[in-house]
C-alpha positions, -999 to 999 in steps of 0.1 A, spaced: -493 190 120 -500 156 106 -476 129 119 -475 110 86 -474 125 51 -489 104 23 -463 104 -4 -475 79 -31 -506 60 -39 -502 33 -65 -530 12 -80 -513 -7 -109 -528 -41 -101 -562 -25 -96 -560 -9 -130 -553 -42 -147 -582 -58 -128 -605 -29 -137 -598 -36 -174 -606 -72 -168 -639 -62 -151 -649 -40 -181 -642 -69 -204 -663 -93 -182 -691 -67 -181 -693 -65 -219 -692 -103 -221 -719 -107 -195 -741 -82 -214 -744 -108 -241 -743 -140 -220 -765 -129 -191 -747 -154 -169 -755 -155 -131 -721 -169 -120 -704 -142 -141 -726 -115 -125 -717 -128 -91 -680 -126 -100 -684 -90 -112 -701 -80 -80 -673 -97 -60 -646 -79 -79 -664 -45 -74 -665 -53 -37 -628 -59 -37 -623 -25 -54 -644 -8 -28 -625 -24 1 -592 -15 -14 -601 21 -19 -617 25 15 -587 9 32 -562 34 17 -585 64 21 -591 59 59 -559 42 69 -544 57 101 -510 49 115 -494 55 149 -457 52 158 -445 53 194 -419 81 198 -407 83 234 -373 98 241 -347 71 248 -309 68 248 -293 35 241 -256 34 251 -233 8 237 -196 2 234 -182 -11 200 -190 -48 197 -220 -48 221 -256 -58 212 -290 -44 221 -325 -43 207 -347 -15 195 -384 -18 197 -408 -1 172 -443 4 184 -462 6 152 -500 4 149 -522 7 119 -559 14 120 -585 12 92 -619 -4 85 -600 -36 81 -579 -37 113 -549 -56 100 -523 -44 75 -494 -56 55 -464 -34 48 -428 -27 45 -410 -3 69 -379 15 56 -355 39 72 -319 52 73 -294 46 101 -258 57 107 -232 30 99 -220 33 135 -245 5 140 -257 -26 121 -292 -40 122 -291 -78 123 -327 -87 113 -334 -58 89 -324 -61 52 -297 -37 42 -306 -22 8 -280 5 2 -246 9 20 -233 45 20 -202 60 36 -220 74 66 -255 60 63 -272 27 54 -307 21 41 -328 -7 56 -362 -22 52 -382 -46 73 -414 -65 65 -442 -55 87 -465 -85 93 -502 -82 101 -516 -85 136 -485 -72 154 -479 -38 171 -442 -43 182 -412 -50 161 -377 -56 175 -345 -48 157 -312 -63 167 -286 -36 170 -248 -42 169 -225 -13 178 -198 -11 151 -178 21 158 -180 52 179 -207 76 168 -243 87 171 -271 69 153 -307 80 149 -333 66 125 -342 90 97 -364 90 66 -388 66 83 -413 54 57 -439 27 55 -455 12 24 -489 -2 32 -507 -28 12 -545 -34 14 -558 -70 22 -565 -75 -15 -530 -63 -26 -546 -43 -54 -529 -10 -43 -503 4 -20 -497 37 -1 -465 52 11 -464 73 42 -434 93 55 -429 100 92 -425 137 97 -414 142 133 -378 136 145 -375 101 158 -364 106 194 -346 73 201 -308 80 201 -282 52 199 -248 63 212 -218 41 205 -193 53 232 -156 54 225 -134 25 236 -113 32 267 -77 30 257 -49 33 283 -27 63 287 9 62 298 26 88 320 -3 99 341 15 93 375 21 130 382 -14 139 370 -29 115 395 -7 126 424 -17 151 450 18 167 453 20 205 452 40 216 423 71 239 425 58 264 399 46 298 413 10 308 408 -11 338 415 -32 318 440 -30 283 454 -53 255 446 -43 237 477 -52 264 503 -85 281 510 -80 318 520 -112 317 540 -100 288 562 -75 303 587 -61 278 612 -38 303 630 -10 328 627 28 329 628 56 354 626 60 371 593 90 362 571 103 381 540 92 353 517 55 356 528 30 372 504 18 407 514 -18 394 510 -12 368 537 -6 393 565 -31 391 593 -35 428 601 -57 424 632 -34 399 648 -4 421 639 -19 451 656 -28 430 686 7 414 690 27 444 679 46 425 651 37 414 617 18 381 616 11 358 587 -21 338 582 -17 300 584 -43 285 560 -59 251 560 -46 227 534 -72 218 507 -70 198 475 -90 214 447 -85 191 418 -101 202 385 -90 188 352 -98 209 321 -96 190 288 -90 211 257 -97 191 225 -88 203 190 -103 179 164 -85 196 135 -51 193 120 -32 211 92 -31 197 58 1 191 38 1 226 24 0 240 60 -31 260 53 -61 237 48 -76 223 80 -92 189 82 -104 165 108 -74 148 126 -67 113 113 -61 101 149 -93 116 162 -107 83 173 -76 75 193 -78 109 209 -114 103 220 -105 68 233 -77 82 254 -99 110 267 -125 85 277 -99 67 297 -88 99 315 -125 107 323 -127 74 341 -94 81 359 -106 115 371 -137 98 386 -116 72 404 -93 100 418 -122 121 430 -113 150 407 -138 172 389 -134 176 351 -147 196 322 -140 195 285 -140 221 257 -141 211 220 -136 234 190 -170 225 176 -197 251 172 -227 247 196 -257 267 207 -247 280 241 -230 310 257 -195 300 246 -207 288 212 -185 257 218 -192 221 225 -184 216 261 -192 197 293 -195 217 324 -175 209 355 -187 179 375 -177 146 390 -189 111 397 -200 82 375 -230 101 360 -206 128 349 -183 103 333 -213 90 313 -222 125 302 -186 129 291 -186 97 271 -219 108 255 -203 141 244 -174 122 228 -198 99 211 -217 128 195 -186 144 180 -192 143 143 -166 147 115 -191 169 96 -196 193 125 -189 230 120 -155 238 137 -137 268 152 -102 278 144 -76 271 172 -68 308 179 -105 317 183 -111 286 203 -84 295 228 -97 330 232 -132 318 240 -119 296 269 -93 320 282 -111 327 315 -120 290 319 -84 281 317 -74 306 344 -99 290 368 -85 255 364 -59 236 384 -48 213 356 -51 218 319 -48 188 295 -43 197 259 -52 173 231 -44 181 195 -30 215 206 3 227 220 12 249 250 30 272 227 -2 278 206 -20 287 239 6 312 249 9 327 215 -28 334 216 -29 345 252 5 357 264 -9 369 297 -17 333 307 21 326 312 19 346 345 -5 321 359 20 293 355 -8 267 353 3 230 351 -1 220 315 -1 185 301 -2 174 265 -20 142 255 -4 125 224 -22 97 206 5 86 182 7 52 201 -21 28 207 -20 34 245 -15 72 243 11 93 262 6 123 285 35 146 293 40 176 314 50 208 296 
């Protein structure tokens, strides 16, 4: 497939000059002037150069995969590696493209400002192969350059050609959400064992047996050490090693009900939700906890949901922030009930579930069996600037 598609070839100035050449030719037929003949030959040479230039012009654009990560208000540069080849090695042109309004380009002229996308153009000077654009991150979001097009002028400026770049431009600019503090996370950050019963413990490993003790009526039947009981003649209970398995599962619903109670739309406080989640990602990394997140946005994977698999560490926090940056208001979404059903088994395997934009009652209405697990649920509310997390 050709990288560039030639869209338009205009020759308006050339046509006017051609009319002038015809007029001079007729005039020279009667005058037989040597200077006029030289002028006619020169003009014909210019016509030839212009046509050959546009016919054999070849353009190259560097397109290596790159991710630029910024927080709102930060600056960076984006370098275009653009090279034009023809019989005449230099070129003059104008580069135009579209970019998300999550960013602003400082040294490119803004032509059209839309709601979600802005049009820019940049004068491409001759003799250069690299062009730097100054990027300013404006708001959370993902920006890629689309509709890349270059208008090329020949050295005589008699004609111009427009070329449209066909491949997807692989440089991605991610404006990460701001980290906004969350109140009420003291219990979430503590290592205390809760008082609620569970089908199994997240703080004991059944394979790590440190010893045995006499059986008491409160002990689980599964905890009986049968070999030790047979050897000692009385029932013995396993004494397990204490462990701290800390896994935070974030469940994000980006929708909210409309005034009529039926129509669903993107939540008005979505940006606050994402900023508070970004803060909790960082807190999970500081506490040494693993975390994962599920979002009710359609994606091409086994769950058909946008999600980040369980992980830990700074690199995992960066991946989490990138996921939040890629959340788009125009994405195809999944209804809450279907969303909860898809992640049923994932919730059962977690030690802490943090709900955002969804209530515990909605979870239990969809999956009543989950009540038997007595998982610790928390609800993240973003009605305040700093956010609040509460146990439920």
